C-alpha positions in Angstrom: 23.4 35.0 9.2 21.3 33.6 11.7 18.5 35.7 12.9 17.4 36.2 16.3 14.4 34.7 17.7 11.7 37.5 18.1 8.4 37.0 20.0 5.2 37.7 18.4 2.8 40.5 19.2 0.1 39.6 17.0 -2.0 38.5 20.2 -3.3 42.3 20.2 -4.8 41.7 16.7 -6.9 38.4 17.6 -10.5 38.3 18.0 -11.9 38.7 21.5 -12.5 34.9 21.9 -9.3 34.0 20.7 -7.7 36.7 22.4 -9.3 35.3 25.6 -8.0 31.8 24.8 -4.3 33.1 24.2 -4.3 34.4 27.7 -5.5 31.2 29.0 -2.8 29.4 26.9 0.0 32.1 28.2 -0.9 31.3 31.9 -0.9 27.4 31.7 2.5 27.4 29.7 4.2 30.0 32.1 3.0 28.6 35.3 5.5 26.6 36.8 7.6 26.8 33.9 11.4 27.4 35.2 12.8 29.2 31.9 10.4 32.1 33.4 11.4 32.8 36.9 10.8 36.5 37.1 7.6 37.4 35.3 6.8 41.1 35.3 3.5 39.9 35.8 2.7 37.6 38.3 0.5 34.4 36.9 -2.4 35.4 40.0 -2.5 38.8 38.4 -2.7 37.7 34.5 -5.1 35.2 35.5 -7.3 38.0 37.3 -7.0 40.2 33.9 -8.1 37.2 32.0 -11.0 36.6 34.0 -12.0 40.2 34.1 -11.6 40.4 30.5 -14.0 36.8 30.1 -16.5 38.4 32.3 -16.6 41.8 30.6 -17.2 39.7 27.1 -20.2 37.9 28.6 -21.5 41.0 29.7 -21.2 42.8 26.7 -22.7 40.4 24.8 -26.1 40.9 26.3 -25.6 44.4 27.5 -25.2 48.0 26.2 -22.5 50.7 25.1 -21.2 50.9 29.2 -20.8 47.0 28.7 -19.0 47.2 25.4 -16.5 50.2 26.9 -16.0 47.8 30.1 -15.0 45.2 27.8 -12.6 47.3 25.7 -10.9 48.4 28.7 -10.6 45.0 30.0 -8.8 43.8 26.8 -6.3 46.8 26.9 -5.7 45.8 30.3 -4.9 42.4 29.4 -3.0 43.2 26.2 -0.9 45.6 28.1 -0.1 42.8 30.4 0.8 40.5 27.8 3.1 43.1 26.1 4.9 43.2 29.2 5.6 39.4 29.0 6.5 39.4 25.7 9.0 42.0 26.0 10.5 40.1 29.1 10.8 36.8 27.6 12.2 38.7 24.4 14.8 40.1 27.1 16.2 36.6 27.8 17.7 35.4 24.5 16.1 32.1 24.2 16.2 29.9 21.1 12.4 29.9 19.0 11.9 26.5 20.8 12.4 27.7 24.3 10.1 31.0 23.6 7.5 28.3 22.3 7.2 26.7 25.8 5.7 30.1 27.1 2.7 29.9 25.0 3.6 32.9 23.0 4.6 33.0 19.5 7.9 33.9 17.5 7.8 35.9 14.6 8.3 33.3 11.5 11.2 34.3 9.1 10.4 31.5 6.7 7.7 32.0 3.8 6.6 28.3 4.5 4.6 28.7 7.9 3.4 25.7 9.9 0.1 24.8 9.7 -1.4 22.5 12.6 -2.9 19.4 11.4 -6.2 18.0 12.9 -5.5 16.0 16.1 -6.4 12.3 16.6 -8.1 11.3 19.9 -6.9 7.8 20.1 -9.0 6.3 23.0 -10.6 7.4 26.4 -10.6 5.4 29.9 -13.4 5.5 32.4 -11.4 3.6 34.9 -12.0 6.1 37.5 -15.1 7.3 38.5 -16.7 10.7 37.6 -13.8 11.3 35.0 -12.7 10.5 31.9 -8.7 10.3 30.6 -8.1 11.4 27.3 -5.3 9.9 24.9 -4.3 11.6 21.6 -1.1 11.7 19.4 0.6 14.8 19.6 0.7 17.4 16.7 3.7 18.9 15.3 4.0 22.6 16.2 1.4 22.5 18.8 2.0 24.2 22.0 -1.0 23.1 24.0 -4.5 21.3 23.2 -7.9 22.8 24.0 -10.5 20.1 25.1 -14.4 20.3 25.1 -17.0 17.7 26.0 -20.5 17.0 25.7 -23.2 14.7 27.4 -25.5 13.3 24.7 -26.8 15.9 22.3 -25.9 18.6 24.5 -23.7 21.9 23.7 -20.0 21.6 23.5 -18.2 22.7 27.0 -14.9 23.8 27.5 -12.8 21.8 29.6 -9.6 23.3 29.4 -6.3 24.0 27.7 -3.9 21.8 28.5 0.4 22.2 27.9 0.6 18.6 26.4 -0.7 15.2 26.0 0.1 13.7 29.2 -2.7 14.2 31.9 -5.7 14.9 30.0 -8.4 14.7 32.1 -11.9 15.5 31.9 -13.6 15.6 35.5 -16.9 16.0 37.6 -18.8 13.8 35.3 -22.2 12.0 36.0 -21.9 8.3 36.1 -24.0 6.6 33.7 -23.8 9.2 31.2 -22.5 8.9 27.9 -19.9 11.9 26.7 -18.2 12.8 23.6 -14.7 14.5 23.8 -13.2 16.5 20.9 -9.5 18.4 20.9 -7.6 21.0 18.7 -4.3 21.7 18.9 -3.1 25.3 20.1 0.0 27.1 18.4 1.7 27.9 15.1 1.0 30.3 12.6 -2.8 29.7 12.2 -3.4 29.6 15.7 -5.8 26.6 16.0 -6.1 23.6 14.3 -9.5 22.1 13.2 -11.5 20.1 15.8 -10.6 16.6 16.1 -13.5 13.9 15.5 -15.3 13.2 18.6 -14.9 10.0 20.6 -17.8 8.8 23.0 -17.7 6.7 26.4 -20.1 6.3 29.2 -18.6 7.4 32.3 -18.6 5.3 35.5 
């Protein structure tokens, strides 16, 4: 007998940074997704909750007990909104592949969960000034791709989370500066793949 698709609620047990990344992923995947026209929490409201949580995390990292309490309250509000959306998605009776387009995970009935492999960045294109277009191979089981870049020997900076391999562009770069780019796949039972090998190119 075929088991019904169940939306996983495991996001509630993620680490602080993982919860924030998961919320960003859900926003990216749900925005303009025609399968979910009547979200119980709007994309605008979910974005507000995610940004409030992200800001609270930053404050708690350097603040005191009040800041930690505010972070916990922001996390609770974000998780509550995500639970509402998960319940709505569950009510639609969708297939597993359809649920996965939302950014949410499904309950895995199999004893052989999917592990995401390391992405391969196949090239960068600097044809347009101040930006690099990123080309990479798709990863089986990935729901989105998290992209970072760095200038020279500087620290890695988040570029964003993209729902697929098409149209990944790193913007607002300084012409004449060499930038490195790396990507990790998001989704599946392990949540995140290892980071890809970095690839570098000078912005024009």
